[in-house]
N, C-alpha and C positions, 0 to 999 in steps of 0.2 A: 315493634310490639308495644300494646298500650298497657302501661304499667299504673295508669291513673287511680285504679279501684284499690290498689294496695294500701294497707294501712301505713300511714306516714309518721305516726306519733303513737304513744302509749300515754301522752301526757294529759291531764285534765284540760278539757277546753270548756264546753258549756255544762259540764255535770255539777257544778257547785250548787247547793242548794240555798246557800245564803251569800247575801251581796258582800261585797268588801266595804267595811266600815272605817270610819275615822278613829283614832284613838281617844277616848275619854280625856286622858292625861298621859304625859310621858315625864320621866325624871332620870336623874343620875343620883346613884347611891354609894357612896364610898363604904367599902367593906373591909378595908385592911390599908396598912400604913408601911412605908418604905419597902417596896412602892405603894403609891396610894392607889391599890386596885378600885376602881368605881365602875359599877355596872350600870349601863344604860337599860331602862324598862320602859313599857307601854301598857297601857291597859285599855281593852275593849268590852263591849257589849254593857251588861247591866251593872252599874258601879255597885247594887245591892244583891246580886245573882250570885249563885253558887261559885265559888271561886275554882278556877283551874289555872294550874301551874305549868307552863308548856316549856319543855326542856328539848332544846335543839341538838342536832347531831354534830358530828365531828369526832372527836374533840377539835374545836377550832372552827366551828361553823358560825352562823349569826340567824337571827330571827328575822323575819319580814312580814309585813302587814298580812300577807296572803295566809298566812299560818292561823289568823284569826278566823279564817272562814269555814272551819271544821266545826264550829260552835253556834248554837242558836244564840243571837245577841240579845234576845228578850229574856233568856233563862240565866245565861253563865256570865260571869265576870272573869275574862281571861287576861291573863298575865302573861306577857312575852318579854324576855330579857336576854340579852347577850352575855353569855358566860366570861369569866376572867379573859382579858387579852382578845376578846372576839367583837366583831363588828364595830358598834359604836362606844363599846366599854372601853376603859384606858387603864394603863398604857397596853399598846400593842405593838408586835414585834415591828411591824412597818414602821411606828412612830417612835419608839424607844429602843427597838433591838431586842433579840431573845434575852441577853443576859439581864435586862430588867423585866421585861414582859412575862418571862417564865418562872420568875420568884414566885414561891409559894402558888404555884398555878398547878393544882393537883387534886385529886378525887377528894380527898378529905375537906379541903377548902371550898370545893364547890358545892359539896353537901351543906357545910356552915353557910355558905352564901344564901341557899335557898332559904334558910330559917332565917337569915338577917333580912332579907327581902320580905319574906312573909309577915315578920314582925313590923316592920317599916310601912308596910300596907295595911296595917292592922288586922290582918287575917288571924283570927283566933281559934277557930274550929277545924274541923277536917277540910280538906281541900282534894279535888281530883288532881291527879298528876299524870300529865300526857308526855310522852316522850317516844322520839323514834330515833332507831340506830343508836349511836352513843347517848343520844338522850333515852332510849330504853334501857341501856346500862346505869344511866345515872339515876334514872326514876326507880330502878330496881333497888339499887344501893341506898338510896334515899329511904324508900319505904322500908327496907331491912332494919335500917337505924333509927327512923322514927314512924313506925307504923301508926302511932296514936295520931299523927297529923294527916294521914292519908283517908280519904273516904272510898276511892277506885284507883287502881292503875289502868291506864290506857296505852298500850305498847304496840309500837310499828316497827318492823325490821329489826327483830331481836339481834342484839350484838353481845356476845359473851366476852369477846377480846382475848382469847386463849392463843397461845402461839400458833396454834395448827390453824386458827381462823384468820390470822394475820397473814401467814405463809400462802395460803390459798390465794390471797388477793395480790400481794406485793412479791412473792418469789417465783412461784410457779415454774417454768422451764428456763428462768432466767440464767442459770449458771451453764447452760448448754446452747443459750440462743444463738451464740456467735457462729457455732457450727451446724446447729440443726434448728432453725428458728420455728419449725412448725412441728416439732416434736411434742408428741403427748407424754412427756416423761413423767410429769407430776401432774396431781389434780391442780386446779387452779382457774381463776377468772378468764386468764388469756386465751382459753379455748373458745370462748363465745365473743371475743373482742381481739382479733389478732392485729388489726391495723391500729388500735390504741394502745395495745399491748407494746408493739414495735417502738413507738414513740416514747414510751414510758422507759423501757428498758435501756434503750440507745443513749439515753442521757448519762449512763454509767458507762465507764470504761469496762472493756470484757473481762479484765482480769480482776475486777472486783464485785462482779454479779453473783457471787457464790452468796452474799447476804446482801439482799437490795435494800433493806430498811437501814443496815448499818452504813451502807454506802451513801444513801441520801442524807443521813443524820450526820456524818463526817462532814458533809458540803455545808449543812446548815450549822454546824458547829463553828466553821471557820470565821476568821476576822477578816475580812478582804480589807485590803490597804489601797486598793486602787479601782479604777471603774470597770476595769476588766473583770476583777474578782467580784465585784458587786453584781454585776451582770451574769456571772456564770451561776452565782448563788440564786438569783431572781430565775434564770432559765430552769434549775432544778425544782424551785418551789412551784412555779407554772406547771411543770412536767407532772409533778406530783398530784397538783391540784386538779388538772385536766384530767387525769387518769381517773380520779374518782368520779369527777363529774360526767365525764362520757359514759361510765359503765352503771351509773346509778339509775338510767332507765333501760326498760326491756329494749325498746327502740331507740338508740342512742341518737342525741341531736347532732346533725353534722354540720360543720361550718361555723357554729356559732357557740363556743364554751360557756357564754354567759360570764357570771361572776367567778367562776373558775378560772378564767383566763386574766383576771383583772389583778394587776401587780399586788397592791395592798392586800386584798382578799388571800391570794394565794400564798403571800409571804406569811401571814398569819395562820392561815388553815395548815398548810404543809407542815410548818415549825412546831405548831402546838401538837399535831397529830403525831408526828414523829418523836417529840419529848413525851407524849403520854405512852406510846408504844414501846419505847426503849425502856420504860420503868414499868411495863406490864399494866399500864392503867392505874398505877398505885394501889392495886389491889392484891390481897393474898390469893395464892392458886385456889380456883374454884370459890371464890369467895361469895359469889351470887348463888349458885346451886347448892352449895354447902348450907346455906342459910335462909332456905326459902320457907322453912318451918315458920319463921318469924313474919312471914306475911300469907300464912295459909289461912288468915281470916277475912282477907280482902278480896273484894272482886277484881280479878284480874282479866282483862280483855287483850287479847293479842290479834293483831293483824300482820300477816308475812305474805310478800310476794313469792309466788311459787317460783318464778324465775329470777328472783335476786341473786346477783352475783356479786355484790359487796359484802352482804351478810346472808350467806346461803340459808335456806330453810331448814338444814338440820340444827342450825343453834335455835332455832324456836322449839324443834323437837326435843332438844337437850333441855331445855328450860320446862317443858311440859312434862317430860319424864321426871324430871327433879320433883315438879309438884306432884306428880302422881305418887312418886315414892313416900311423900309425907300425908297422901290420902286426901289430896284435894285436886281439882280439875278447873282450868281457866273458866270464867263465866261465860267467854266468848273465845273460839280460837278460829279464825277465818284465815284460809289461804286465797289471795287473790290472784288472777291471771296477770301478774303483774311483775315489775322489776323492784328495784329497792326504794326509789324516791316515793316521799310523801305526796308528791304530785301527780303520781301514777292514778290514772281515771278510777280503776276499780278499786283501789286502795282509799282514794278521797271518797267514793261512796260508802265504803265499809266502815271507817273511821266516823264519818257523819252520822250515819244509822246508829252505831254504838252510843254515840254521844246524845243521840235524840232518846235512845230507850235506857240511859241509865236510870237507876233508882235516885230518887231526890235525896240530897243530904238533909 
């Protein structure tokens, strides 16, 4: 049979409106001592334009130049930066180990880092804050704490990070997987990605699968004394990383995990995520939804993939319901026929259109 006409990717290809630009400048900004947390940043677009602070996902992800393409380079001054321990920022888990890289790597410090970077770059007025996945969480927390610095919030793939949200993605049917691997015993991402789920689950011994996140965290917290131990820790990090990378697209990439399969990225990404998840994202219960009244005066734009299995659409629904409860509605709420990734074609189109249509600061 001829399957050549079937859709093979949901990722963006030729849909970009704006070309890939080069950064105007880059830099390293020290934001802490002992350890000397230092953030890598890049600036794109119009140096005199409206500032956009771009917050990447994870926690533990990183920025890439392609992320500047959502924005009209004639209008916007776009700031990309790698959060603590991520990407080109230092120290990292890969370079210095978790005992160093995870010190004071928490939500309060990440919020403070945004203000430190903002000050260092001479941003004195309001700025657009653009974040996806964990970046949407951080954007919401930042705006709740510093609404005076925010002109608008542009949020993709809402992540509220409650225990039930994490269980949906990381626990699923893992506890019974050894006996009934295809049992639909619990809700979860595994339903749509059974092969990828198998690889993720089988990294953990069957008798430890009652709490998958805790089992992985125990591996990450170990202090290997030989090469076999270091390789076991790396395998776990890569398994964690590839699981999220695979399920981020509605049509998963097969055979090429990209950065998610790279050792250094996986070690940082997996261990920072596990660190944040074990600490409930360093947020009080329902901290975001209980405090949306503080951002009720801001234009809030939400784009969420209908088929998102990293952050299911119900998380956007809960945010919108919380806003409704304080008498406001998002300025935009778009449900795209897409998965989780910012690089899904429909999501790229929606986010670019929102940025083109924003009221000027």
